[in-house]
C-alpha positions in Angstrom: 61.1 19.6 -239.9 61.5 15.9 -240.5 59.0 13.1 -241.1 59.9 10.3 -238.7 58.4 6.8 -239.2 58.3 4.5 -236.2 58.2 0.9 -237.0 56.9 -0.6 -233.8 54.4 -2.7 -231.9 50.7 -1.8 -232.1 50.2 1.7 -230.7 47.4 0.5 -228.5 49.9 -1.9 -226.7 52.1 1.0 -225.6 52.3 1.9 -221.9 53.0 5.6 -222.3 53.9 6.2 -218.7 57.1 4.2 -219.2 57.5 3.5 -222.9 60.8 4.7 -224.4 59.4 4.9 -227.9 56.6 7.1 -226.6 59.3 9.3 -225.0 61.0 9.6 -228.3 57.8 10.5 -230.1 56.9 13.1 -227.4 60.2 14.9 -227.8 60.1 14.7 -231.6 56.7 16.3 -231.6 57.8 19.0 -229.2 60.4 20.0 -231.7 57.9 20.1 -234.6 58.7 16.8 -236.3 55.9 14.8 -238.0 55.2 11.4 -236.4 54.3 8.4 -238.6 53.8 4.9 -237.3 53.4 1.4 -238.7 54.0 -2.2 -237.6 56.5 -4.6 -239.2 53.6 -6.6 -240.6 52.5 -3.6 -242.7 55.8 -3.4 -244.6 55.6 -4.6 -248.2 57.5 -4.7 -251.5 56.5 -5.5 -255.1 58.7 -5.7 -258.1 58.7 -2.4 -259.9 58.0 -0.5 -256.7 59.6 0.5 -253.4 59.4 -0.7 -249.9 56.2 0.8 -248.5 53.9 0.5 -245.5 50.4 1.1 -244.5 51.1 3.8 -242.0 49.4 6.4 -239.9 50.3 10.0 -239.3 49.7 10.6 -235.6 49.7 13.4 -233.1 50.2 12.9 -229.4 47.2 14.2 -227.4 49.2 15.3 -224.3 47.4 12.8 -222.0 48.4 9.3 -221.1 44.8 8.0 -221.7 44.0 8.0 -225.4 47.5 9.2 -225.9 47.5 9.5 -229.7 45.2 10.8 -232.5 45.4 9.5 -236.0 45.5 12.6 -238.3 45.8 10.7 -241.6 45.9 7.2 -243.0 48.7 6.6 -245.4 48.0 3.2 -247.2 51.2 3.2 -249.4 53.9 5.3 -247.7 57.3 4.7 -249.4 59.9 4.5 -246.6 62.4 6.3 -248.8 60.1 9.4 -248.8 60.4 9.8 -245.0 63.4 11.5 -243.4 64.1 8.7 -240.9 62.8 5.2 -240.1 63.2 4.1 -236.5 63.0 0.4 -236.0 61.5 0.0 -232.5 59.8 -3.4 -232.6 60.3 -5.1 -229.3 62.0 -8.5 -229.1 61.9 -11.4 -229.6 64.2 -11.4 -232.6 62.2 -14.1 -234.4 61.8 -15.0 -238.1 59.4 -12.1 -238.8 61.8 -9.6 -237.2 64.6 -11.1 -239.3 62.5 -10.7 -242.5 61.6 -7.1 -241.5 65.3 -6.2 -241.4 65.7 -7.5 -244.9 62.8 -5.3 -246.1 64.3 -2.3 -244.2 67.7 -3.0 -245.8 66.0 -2.8 -249.2 64.4 0.5 -248.2 68.0 1.7 -247.4 69.0 0.8 -250.9 66.1 2.9 -252.1 67.4 5.9 -250.1 65.7 5.4 -246.7 67.6 6.3 -243.5 67.0 3.5 -241.0 68.0 3.5 -237.3 69.2 1.1 -235.9 70.8 -0.1 -239.2 69.0 -3.3 -240.3 72.2 -5.2 -241.0 73.6 -4.3 -237.6 70.4 -5.6 -236.0 71.0 -8.9 -237.7 74.7 -9.0 -236.9 74.4 -8.4 -233.2 72.5 -11.1 -231.3 71.7 -9.5 -228.0 73.0 -12.5 -226.0 75.9 -13.5 -228.3 77.3 -10.0 -229.2 79.2 -10.0 -225.9 81.5 -12.7 -227.2 83.4 -10.0 -229.2 84.3 -8.3 -225.9 85.6 -11.2 -223.7 87.7 -8.7 -221.5 84.4 -7.4 -220.0 82.4 -10.6 -219.4 82.2 -13.2 -216.7 83.0 -16.9 -217.4 80.5 -17.8 -220.1 79.7 -20.9 -222.1 77.6 -21.2 -225.3 76.7 -24.7 -226.2 74.0 -27.3 -227.0 75.9 -30.0 -225.1 74.5 -31.1 -221.7 77.9 -32.5 -220.9 79.5 -29.1 -221.5 77.0 -27.5 -219.2 77.6 -30.0 -216.4 81.4 -29.6 -216.7 80.9 -25.8 -216.5 78.8 -26.1 -213.4 81.4 -28.4 -211.8 84.0 -25.7 -212.4 81.9 -22.6 -211.5 79.6 -24.2 -208.9 76.9 -21.4 -209.1 75.6 -20.6 -212.6 72.9 -18.9 -214.6 71.4 -20.7 -217.7 69.3 -18.8 -220.3 68.0 -19.2 -223.8 69.5 -17.1 -226.6 66.1 -15.8 -227.7 64.7 -14.8 -224.4 63.6 -11.3 -223.3 62.5 -9.6 -220.1 64.2 -12.3 -218.0 62.2 -15.1 -219.6 63.6 -18.6 -219.2 66.5 -17.7 -216.9 67.5 -20.3 -214.3 70.0 -20.3 -211.5 71.6 -23.6 -210.4 73.7 -23.5 -207.2 76.5 -25.7 -205.9 74.1 -28.6 -205.1 73.2 -28.9 -208.8 69.5 -29.3 -208.0 67.4 -29.8 -211.1 70.3 -29.1 -213.4 69.4 -32.0 -215.7 65.8 -30.9 -216.0 66.7 -27.3 -216.7 69.2 -28.3 -219.4 66.6 -30.4 -221.1 64.1 -27.6 -220.9 66.3 -25.0 -222.4 68.3 -27.0 -225.0 65.4 -29.2 -226.1 67.5 -32.3 -225.7 70.4 -30.9 -227.7 68.3 -29.2 -230.4 68.9 -25.6 -229.2 71.9 -23.6 -228.2 71.9 -22.0 -224.8 74.2 -19.6 -222.8 75.6 -20.4 -219.3 77.3 -17.9 -217.2 78.9 -17.8 -213.7 76.3 -16.4 -211.2 77.3 -12.8 -210.3 76.2 -12.1 -206.7 76.4 -8.4 -207.5 73.0 -8.8 -209.1 71.7 -8.0 -205.6 72.7 -4.4 -206.3 71.0 -4.5 -209.7 71.3 -5.4 -213.4 72.4 -2.0 -214.7 71.1 -0.8 -218.1 73.6 1.6 -219.6 72.2 3.5 -222.6 74.7 4.5 -225.4 73.4 7.0 -227.9 75.5 7.9 -230.9 78.5 6.2 -229.3 78.3 8.2 -226.1 76.9 6.8 -222.8 74.1 8.5 -220.9 75.7 9.5 -217.6 73.2 7.5 -215.5 72.3 3.8 -215.6 69.1 2.2 -214.4 69.9 -0.5 -211.9 67.1 -3.1 -212.0 67.2 -4.7 -208.6 65.6 -8.1 -208.0 62.7 -8.3 -205.6 61.1 -11.0 -203.5 63.8 -13.6 -203.8 64.2 -13.3 -207.5 67.5 -13.6 -209.3 66.2 -11.6 -212.2 66.4 -7.8 -212.1 64.4 -7.3 -215.3 61.6 -4.8 -214.9 59.3 -7.2 -216.7 60.1 -9.8 -214.0 59.3 -7.4 -211.1 62.6 -5.7 -210.7 62.8 -2.3 -209.1 64.5 0.4 -211.3 66.9 2.8 -209.5 68.8 5.4 -211.5 72.4 5.9 -210.5 75.6 7.6 -211.9 77.8 5.5 -214.1 80.8 3.9 -212.3 84.3 4.1 -213.6 84.0 0.5 -214.9 80.6 1.3 -216.5 82.3 4.2 -218.4 85.2 1.9 -219.4 82.8 -0.6 -220.9 80.6 1.9 -222.6 83.6 4.0 -223.8 85.1 0.9 -225.5 82.0 -0.5 -227.0 80.1 2.7 -227.9 82.2 4.0 -230.8 82.6 0.5 -232.2 78.9 -0.2 -232.2 78.0 3.3 -233.4 80.3 3.0 -236.4 78.3 -0.1 -237.4 75.1 1.8 -237.5 73.8 1.2 -234.0 72.7 4.6 -232.9 71.0 3.4 -229.7 72.4 0.5 -227.6 71.5 -0.8 -224.2 74.4 -2.4 -222.4 73.5 -4.7 -219.4 76.2 -4.8 -216.7 76.1 -6.7 -213.4 78.8 -5.5 -211.1 81.8 -5.1 -213.4 80.7 -7.6 -216.0 79.0 -7.0 -219.3 76.1 -9.5 -219.7 74.1 -8.4 -222.8 74.2 -5.9 -225.7 70.6 -4.8 -226.4 70.1 -3.4 -229.9 66.5 -4.1 -231.0 64.5 -1.8 -228.8 66.5 -0.5 -225.8 64.3 1.0 -223.0 64.6 2.8 -219.6 64.4 6.3 -221.1 61.6 7.5 -218.8 62.8 5.9 -215.6 66.3 7.5 -215.9 64.8 10.9 -216.9 62.3 10.9 -214.0 64.8 9.8 -211.3 68.0 11.5 -212.4 66.7 14.5 -214.3 68.7 13.7 -217.4 66.5 14.0 -220.5 67.4 10.8 -222.4 64.8 11.4 -225.2 66.2 14.9 -225.8 69.7 13.4 -226.2 68.4 10.8 -228.6 66.6 13.3 -230.8 69.6 15.5 -230.7 71.7 12.7 -232.1 69.0 11.7 -234.6 68.7 15.3 -235.9 72.5 15.6 -236.3 72.6 12.4 -238.3 70.0 13.8 -240.8 71.8 17.0 -241.5 
């Protein structure tokens, strides 16, 4: 059996009834694996030593209240002494996340197995990674220039503007044909030209949901979770109040996932969440993709079991 170290947010912040990392842990424990956990802030390196962490060995209690028990404190666990390190820190991808990937890459040089691969996490901005696959995306602009945004709006007439470092639908604005508040929104997002933003043509298919397609080991899970906006929102994100509905992949979903999956897996991205609205790819999520439990509960497909299958195969 393997020792699995989860590098994640504080355990007490988990919502086990819907958390995908919890679902991974539960399936791993069911198979007899040892669960270890730490936070990125607990990683350390000193010359003459190896990347280590102040970690805890935990056991899941089997209940959603008080869902874990600490069985041992491990103040100086060398990451290379574990069988796998799973980087599951939630976005945003800020400076501290960036530094953590460098520490994890050093751990790889020392023999650790890290999933998703730290270099691949750095190389795939969740908003900008779609630029590599223009055949699947809607009209899109990346710029700091207010004039560029205005020209794009004049051409497309109905647009979505968003920051490059947002998560959970944070900072997303829609501007319709009338251009109402476009100047103010541009100033808010691009900080008067100091920050780069993304602008995309509004996709009316959002009314049917922003689909999260999970790709594990290069192969798509056969069901997506369509996150459907509620109460007049344009954002389908669950964190913004969207309703999640599991549904079989469409032919277009499979085409997108079938093209991207093997490419991203070859780069060390074992788990990816593709966001698709209608027929258009909008984001490639690599830091901490979610929706395991919602898909499993609604569609009956055990996503966590698929993930642990692929993880175990990679460790053989």
